[in-house]
N, C-alpha and C positions, 0 to 999 in steps of 0.2 A: 504493500500500500504506500509506503514511503517513496519507493522508486516511481510508482505510478503518479503520485502527487507532484513529485519534482518534474517529471516529464510533462505533465499537464500544464505546468506553469509556462512552458515555452511552446505549447501546441497552439497553432493558429489555423484559421480557415483560409480559403483561397484568396480572401481579401486582406489577409495578414491581421485579422482581428483576433484577439485572444479567445481561445475556445471556452474558457470559464466565464467569459462575459457574454458570448453569443449563445451558447448551448443552455438548454433548460436544465434545471437541477435534477429532474427525474431522469433525463437521459444520461447525465453524468453518473448518477447513482447506479443506474442499470448497467452502464459500461463497466464500472468498477466491480459490480456484482458478478457479471459474466467472467471477468478476469479472475476473481478470487475463487469462484466455484470450480472453474476449469484448472485452477492451479497454475496459471500462466504468470511468467515473470517478464515484465516489459524491459528490465535491465538486460536480460539475455536475448532480447529481440524475439521473444515468443509471441508478442502481440504488439499492436500499434493502436494509437487513438487517432481517429479520423473524424472530421467534422462534415456532416451533410446538412446544410441549412442551419437549423437550430438544434440539431440532434448530434450527440457525441456517440460514436460507435467504437466498440473495442473489436478490432480486426485481428484475427489469429493469423500468425505467419505459418509457414510450413514447418518451422522448428517447433512452434506451439502445437501444431496438428500432430506431429510425431510424438511430442511429450504426452499429450492427452491419450493418444492411442496406446502408448506403452503403459500408461498408468491404468487405463480402463481394462485393457485386454491382457495385460501381462506379457506383451510382445518382447522378445529378447533383443531384436535388432530390426531396423528398417533401412533398406538400401534401394538404390535406383541406378539405372544405366540407360544410355541411349543406344539405338541401333542405327548403324550406317549402311549405305549401299555396299554390298559385297559381304556383309556379315552373314554368318550362318546361325539361324535361330530355329530351334525345334522344341516343340512341347506337345503334350497330350492333353486331351480334354476328357475328364471323368466327372459325371454328374454335373455337367455344365460348368465345371471349374477347371482352370488351367493347372496342370501338374507337370512335374519333371521338366521344367524349362531349362534348356541348355543353350548358351550363347557363346559362339566362337567368333572372335574378332581379330582381325589383323591390324597391326599398328598403322599401316598405310591407308586404311579405310577411314581413319579419323579426319573428318572434314565437316565443319558445321553446316555447310551448304548441301551436304548429302545425308542429312539425318532423315530417316524414313519412319522412325518411331522411337518409343521408349517403354521401359517396364519398371515396375517397383516390386520389391519382395519384402514381405513381412514374415519374419521367422519367430515362431513360438518356442517356449522353453523346451518342449519335447522334440524340437527339430522340424516339426511340420511347417511348411511354407505356404503362404498365400501370395498369389501373383496377380498383378494387374498390368495389362498390355494396352498401349494406345498407339494408333498410327499418327503420323505427323498431321494429317488432316483433322483428326479428332483433337489433337493438341492445339492447333490453330483455332478451332471452333471454341475451345475453352478460353483461349487468349482473347477472342473477339468480344467476350463479355466484359473485358477490362475497359475502364474509362479512357485508357491511353490508346485504345484501338479505335480507329476511325470507322465511320458508319459503313462505307463501301470498301474498306480496306480488306484485302485478301491475303496479304503476306506482311512480314515484318518490315517496318520502315527502316531504311538504312541509317545506322547510327543509334537506333533505339536500344533499350535494354534487351528486348526480345531478340534483337538482331546480334548485338555484340556478345551476349552471353546466352546464346540459343541452347547450348547443351544443358546449362544449369537451370534455365527456365523450363525446359522440357522435363527435367528430373523433378522439379518442384511440382509441376502440374500433375504428373502421374503419381507422385507420392500423395498429394492431396486427395486425388480420386480413390486411391487404394485405401488410405486410412479411413476416409468417410464411409466407404462401403463396408470395410471390415468392422468398424465400430458399430455401425447400424445393424450388422448381422450378428453381433454378440447378444448373449442372453441378458446382459446387464442393463436393466432399465433405470439406472441411477440418475440422480439430478444432474450429474456431469454431462451425460449424453443429451439430456433435454436442452441444456445450455449450449452444448456443442452444435446441435442442429438449429437452435434458435438464431444463432448468429447470422447464418446465411439469409434467413427470412427477414431479419431486421435490416440488413444491408440492402436487400432488394426493395423493401418498403421505403427506406430513406432515399435511395436513388430515384425511385419513382416519384416520390413527393417533391424532390428538388427539381426534377424534370418538368413536372406539372407547373410548379411555381414560375419557372423560367418562361414557359410558353403560355401562361394564363393571360387572358384578355388581349391576345394579339391575333390579328387576322390579316392575311395577305389578299389584296384585291387588285385585279387587273382592270384598268380603265382605258377605253379608247376615246380619244377626243381630238378635235381639230381646232387649231388656233385661228381666230377670225381677226383680220386687221381692224384696228380701231379707226374711227373717223378722226379727221384732223380736229384738234382742240387746243385751246389756249391754256398753257400751264406756266405759271409764274411769269406771265407777260411774253413767253416765247411760243412760237408756232410749232406744234408737234406734228410731224409728217406721218402719214399712214405707213405701217410696216408691210413688207411683202408677205403674202400668205406662205406659211411654212407647210411642208408636206405632212400628212397625217402620220402620227407616230404613237407608240405605246409607251406608257410610263407606269411603273409599278409603284403603288402607294401603299404605305403601311399605316393602318389605324391602330393606335394604342388605346389603352383604357381611358385616357383622358380626352380622346376625340381629336387629338392633334394629328397632323399629317406630315409625312416626310418620305423621301425616296426609299424604296425597299432595297434590301441587299440580298 
């Protein structure tokens, strides 16, 4: 709690306003409650505090996801690796589960531009392993949910985190999916799991509310009109000559909630 409170002192929203001034007291309390119940330590980067509008959200990092998974399921270790073109990957499927996964990789295949997938392994104390495999298309679909991913973006932007550290980002993604599925498949219906799952719902709701606020009371209207030359008239003692008729054109106007008009973008 002390670490969290110190971190909150320097946490700001996108407009650089202090989180503790912008966010509601209830959202701050709930964010800290989520952190404590899941046993997350912000000083170890197991979670982050993010501001959505006037809501403070405790976002679990993949380090935190692994920590909760180990605590709840008793997992011994959690590992991940990426699959490159030319690698040999074999596994069996029994009872709809992947078993006996074998990955053979040559050093010369390692190239971030030739990643075709990734997998994560959760090893239990008795040696039994749970596997999760994702193709690169599935990984990119997961990345597309990020706010850093453009609406019509199909691949990583050059120089972005997903581009520069593609291997590590792919590992994080498959670890998150593996841990969430494994935790939810466990028989433990503890309070930790309910807060573990609640976090994604809270983030989705906060993002949706912020998007609605941004676009509320705004409507784009296309108007066709033709300018008509004015008759000559006297203005400030000077004769104003009629202007030549301009060709018909389109201008997009945006009406905001106050009724003012301005050119649309």
